[in-house]
N, C-alpha and C positions, 0 to 999 in steps of 0.2 A: 352929623349925619351918618347915616349907616348904610355898609357896603356888607352885603351875604354872598360870600363865593359860595355856598352852598345853591343860590338857585339858576347858576349859571351851570351847563353840561361842561365837566372837566374829570380828570382823572384825581382832582380833588376829592369827588363824592367818595371813589374807592376806599377811600382812607376813615372817610367818615362813614362809610357802613362795616368797616371790620373793624372801628373802636366800640361803634353800638352793638357788634356781635357777640352774642354772650359763650359762643363757642371758642371765635378768636383770638376775645379779648382775654383768656385765660391763661396767653402764653404773653406775660407781663414784659418781654425782651421785645414782642410783634409791636404791643400798644405803646412803649416810650418811642421806638421808632416812626411809629404811625402818626404820633404827637410828633416830632419832632421833625417828619419830612412835611406836614403840614402847617408847621411853622416856619418852615422854608419856604412855604407858595407863599403863605401871609406876607414873609418879609418883600419878596418879589413884588407883590402889588404893590404893598406899601411903598416899597423903593422909586417908583411910577411917580409921586406924590412928593418925592423932596427936592429938593433946591440941587444944582449941579453946576458946575463950573470945566471951562474947557482948559485941559491939561496937554503940553507937549507932553508927547512920550518918542524915545529915540529908541532905535532897532538897529541892528547890524546894517542893515542896508537904507536907512533914511529916518525921516522923522513923521510922526503925524498928531494931528491936536484929536484928544479926546475927552468926551462931557464926563467928570468922575464927581462923585459925591462932594460938597462944598466940606459941610460937617457931619460924621456919624452919629445919629439919632443913639442915646439913651435908652437902654433897653433895661425893664423893671420886672419883676414876677413875686408872685404871693408863693412862699414855700406852703408845703412840698409839692402841691400836686402840680403848679407851674414849671418845674424844672425841664422836663422833656422839650415841653413847647418854648421854654426860652432857648436851648440850647438850637433849637432850628434857627430860630430869628439871630441870634450870633452865631451860626454857620455862614449864613450874610450879611451881616451886619459883624466884620470879623474885626474891625478895628473900634468897637462900642465899647464906651465904657456902661459899667453895670449898678443897678440897683436891685436890693431884697427887701423885702415886705415879710417882714412873721406875723401872719394873722390865722387867728383860728375859730371856730365856735365853741364856745365854754356853754355846755347846754347844764341846764337845771332839771331837778327829782319831776316838775312836772312837764317835762318834755320840752318846755320853750328852751331857746337859747338867745345868748349876744355875742356880739362879735366883740371879740377882743385882739387888737394892734400891739403887740410887744417890743416889735424893734424895727428900725427902718436905716438901712445903710447904703451909700453910694455917693453921687458929686453932686457937683453943683446943677442944679437944674437951671438956671437963671437963664431965660431965651433957646434952652434945647427943645431939640423933637424930642419929646418923650414916648418910647413905646412901651405899653403896661399890660401884661399877658396874663390872664388867669382861664384855663381853660372852660373852667362850669361858669357862666353867670346866672345863678339860681333867683335868690330872691333880690341881688345887686347891692346889699348892703357890704359886704366883705370889700368891695371892689371900691364903692364910693370910700369907705374908710379908709382904705390904703391907697387911695390918690389923694385923699384931704393930707395924710401923713405924711404924702411925698412932697408935699406942697413946702413941709418944712426946709426942705433943698434947694427950695426957689421955685417960682414961677418959670413952667416950660412954655416956652412960645406957642407949641403946638402935642396934643395930647393923642395916638392912638391906642385904642384898646381893643386888645385881640381876645376874642372868646373862641372856642372851639362851638360851645353848642349853649344856648340862651335861651331862657324861659322868657316869655311875651311880657311876664310879672316884671322880670330883672332888665330888660329894654324899657319899660316905664318908669323903670325906678330912676336908670341913670338916666333917661330925659328930663324925671323931674328935681334930679338934685344935684347933678352936672350940670355946668355952664353950658350953652347951649354952641357959644362961639367955640371956635380953636381944637374942638374934639370932634375926630372920629372913631365910630365904632364900628372893628370888625367880625363879622362872625360865619358859622362852618353851617350853623341851622339853629332856626329858631323854634321852640318848640312848646305848645298852648298851656301844658299843665306844669304844676306844682303841687307834689303831695304835701300833708302835713305835716310832714319833718324836711319840707325845705327840697326835694330833692325832683328834679327833673325829668318826665314822663315825657315819652318814651327816653331820653337822655342815653345814660350809659352805666348809670351806677357812681360810686365813689372813684376818681379819676386818680384821687391819689394811693388810694387802697389797690387798685388798677396796675400802677406802675412800680410801686415799692413795696406790697404787701400792706396787710392789715395792722390798724393799731390800737392799744389799748387806751 
């Protein structure tokens, strides 16, 4: 199932426009904060699809029952670009346990690259709800490999994949290589084109560099 938050009119699209804008995005603090705010919006939307139970809350004047989460989801992200988006999710799901995946593109001299997953850290995922965040879904290869690496920690009951901007090729790749049941893909926008270097067009550029500075 795919849920596109950018397909409806809301303040969410204001933040999408700002992270795409090549003038506004030069302010790395604002770029990170916009990613964080969108993470919070994604978290709210996902929270509407989780399980709740009634809990008695005692006030100074009496008591009432309030539906609260049965269990907080596990939050996972792919380093380093996913950190601001992850922080937004964690602002909402503030009692969640966390997982981290170290994955990167290893380029060869001929311009091609392969995805390397070096490290996975996190709790037992068996029968847990997992939210996996990666701001850009370009080819989809790094996300699929990261998801499969996380399965070494146990099989989640449901996985919500959160990405700000996806390519149509990346969405198709997810559909092809991840199980159709028990996975929901949440996107902010879907763009049609990938460059030869697998960058999304119009996209926004390199999210990690814009958030944290260039790398060598």
